[in-house]
N, C-alpha and C positions, 0 to 999 in steps of 0.2 A: 504493500500500500504506500502511495506517495504521501509524504508528510504534508499536513495541512496546517497553515499558520494563520492566526487571526490577530488583530491589533486592537489596542486600547490606548488612550492618551488623555492627558489633562494638563492645564497650565493655569497659574494663578499669579496675579500681579503682587509684587512685594510691597510691604508697608512703607518703605522709604520712597518708592516711586509714587505711591498714593500721596504721601506727605508732600513731595516735591512737585506734584501734579504732572508727572511724566507718564507717557504711555508705556504699556508693558513692552519690555525689550526682548522677551523670549518668543520663540515661535516653534510650532510643532506641526507636522503633517504626516499622515499615515495613508497607506494604500494596501489593499489586500484583494485577492481574487479567489473566491471560494472554489470555483471550478478547477483552477490549476493548483490551488494551495499555496500560491506565492504571496509574499508580503514585503513591504518596505516601510521603515519608520525613520523619521529624521527629526532631530531636535537642534535648535540653534539658540545661542545666547548673545544678543547684542550687547556691546560693551557699556552703553549708557553714560559714558563720560562726556564732558562738554566737547571734547575733540571729536567724538563719535556721535554727533548730534542727529544723525539719521540711522542709527544702529537698529532701531525698531524695524525700519524698512529693510535694512541689510540682513537681519536675521530671517525675516519673512521670505526674502528672495533666496536665501541660502537653503531654507527648508524645501522650497519648491524646486530649486535646482537639484538638490540631492535626490529627491524622489524621481524627478524626471530622468536623470542619467542612470540611476540604479535600476529603474524599471526597464530601460533599454538594454542594460547589461545582463539581466536575468537569463534570457535564453542561452547566451554564450557561456555564462557561468554554469548553468545546468548541464551543458554538454561536457564540462570538465570534471564531472563527478566520477572520480576514480583514484586509486591509490597512488598513481604516478603523476598526477596533474597538479600537485600542490604549488609548485613554482609558477606554473602557467596561470593558475587561479590568482595568485598574488600579483603577478604581472598585469593581468586583466584588471584587477581592482585598482592598482596604481594608475593605470591608464584612464580608468573611469574617474578616479579622483582628479586627475588633470583636466578631464572634460568638465567635471563639476566646477572647478575653479574658473575655467573659461566661460562656462554658462553663467555663473554668478557675476563675473565681471561684465559680461554682455548685458545682463539684466540691470545691473547697477548703472551702466553707461546709458542705457535706454531711459531709465528713471531720471538720471541727471539731465539728459537732454530735454526731457519734458518738464523738469523742475530745476532750472539752473540755480546755482548758488547766488545768494543776494550779495550786493556790494559789500556789506559788512562781513559776510562769511568769506568772501574772496580776500578782503583785507586781513582777515584773521588767518589766512593761509590755506583755506580749503581747496582753492584751485591748484595749488602746488602739489597736493597729494589728494586727488579727487576721490580715491577709494576710502580714505581714512574715516570720513564721516559715517560710512556704512559698516564699520568694523563689527565683526561677529565671529563666533565659533561655529563649528558644525560637527554634529555626531550623527551617524547614520548606520543602519543595518538593513540587510536584505536577505531574504530566505527563498531558496528554490529547492524543492525536494528536501534532501538532508544536508544541504550546504548553506551555511550562514556566513555572510560577508560583513565585516565591520570596517568602517573608516572614521577617522576623527582628526580634526585640527582644532586645538585649543583645549580648555579645561572642561570639566564635566565627567560623568562616569558611564562607562559601557560595561555591563555585567551580564554574564550568563549563569543560569542555574540548572543543575542537573536534576534528573528525575528523583534523585536521592536527597535533594535539598541543599547540595553543596554549591556555593556561589564562587565564581572566579572572575577575574578580569582578563579578557582575551588579548587586550592590546598592551604593548610595552609602555612604560612610563615615558613622559615627555620631560627631559631634564630642564627645560626652560620654564616649567611651571613652578612658581614659588608660593602660591597661595594668594598673591596680590596681583600678579601680572599673568597674562595669558597670551599664547600665540593666537594668530588670527588670520582669517581669510584676507584681510586688508593689508597684511604685511607684504613687503616687496617680493619675497619668495615663499609663499604659503606652503608649497609642497615640501619645503625643508622640514616643516613641522608635521607632516602627514604621518599618521600611524594606521596600519592596516592589518587585518587578520582574516583568514578564512578557516572556519571550523566545520568539521564533519559532525553533525548532530548525533550520528550513530556511535561514533567513537567516544564523544564526550557525554553521551546520554543526555542531551540538552532537552529540557522541558519548556523553558521560557527564557527570554532575555529582557532586560530593561535598560533604557537610556535615560539619563536625567541631567539637567543643568546643575551647576555647582550650588545653586540656591537651595537645592534639596539636601545635599550632604554637609555643607559647610556649618550649619547651626548645630549639628549633632554632637553630643557629648563624646561619644565613642567615634572619634574621627577615623580610626583605622578599621573598625569592624561593623559600622552601621550598614554597609552595603551587603555584608553577609547576612545579617539579621533580616534586612529588607527582602532579600532574595528568598530566604527560607519562608518568610511570612507570605510573600506573594504566591509561592507554590502551594503552601498549605491552604490559603484562601481560595485559590483556583480550584482545588479539589473539594474543599468542604463547603464553600459558599457559592462558588460559580463566578463566571466572568461578568455577568450582569451586576452582581453585588460589588465586585471590584470596581467596575465602571462607576457605580453610584457613590462609592466611597472615595474615589480619587480626589474630588474637589476638597474634601475635608482633610485628607492626608497631606495635600499640597499646601493648604491654607496655613497650617501650623508653622512650618519652617519659613514660609513667606512672611508671616507676621513677626516671628521671633528674629529671624536673620535679616529681614528687610528686603531681600532680593527676590526677584521673580523666580518662580519655581515651576519646573516642567518635567513631566515624565511621559515616556512612551514605552509600551510593552508589546512584545510579540510572543504569543503563546502557542505551543504545539498541541494540537487537539488529540493526537493518538497516544499521548502519554497516559499510563495507567492512572485512572481517577479523574482525568480531564476528558470529558466526552463532548464538549461543545465546540464545534468548529466555527461558529459565528454567533451573532447576537440577534438572530432572527426573531426570537420570542419576545423581544422588547416591543414589538408591534402587536396590537390586539388582533386576535384571530377574527376573521369575518363571521358575522352571525348567519346562521342558516335559518331560513324561514320555516315556520312550523308546518306549512303545507308542501314543503319541498319533497 
């Protein structure tokens, strides 16, 4: 049976942005196809600094760009499902990431042409580095069959959880992340900060993955272990409460760190339906069933 993946997501504005009357800087976009079992999730975190005064637009364009290019990649990735194709899959993902950067730059350029910088913004240096105002991170994952591809530029967390509840981080650490500064799509050579991984869900016994912006993890007391506990809980809830319940709880789960830490908080999940105890491939029953007439 081909693995079937479904998606859930949520995002909440941070209390600091509410206080400062700023728009939400995070963005999230998901796509899934029940017929093929494929799915893509993307999370972006606009920097929100005064130098990045269009980062809310930048993050939205990053999430759209990621889903676009990863969807196009899926057929080719699926054809590489085999024990000897690991390097080819990583090469494909790296080329896809380069396409993502090019797509994002093109979308930013189009937005800027339609919305030129004001004279004051030009005077402040925006025209000298036109991408800087749109600065954002990007985290994305795509699944086709038993293969899961991860890519990331900037901070935030990409986590996979096995069917046994064991959480791990599939991507290498970024040595340039210090908790205060992040690498970015707007930097001169964003691919220098690219991290990629391709995981075989059968080998790693993957049940679900989640991506989240740093607004979710940063306020946690257990800075080194919160993501393990979160992964364990998400798997348990998927089995005992169901995906609809998780979807309904996401706003509340995201609201607490957004209120305490002050930053926007976003999470996207991709859940495998054929793992023992998880039988829902979609959220179809969130819609009321049509009534049947008594005289039918």
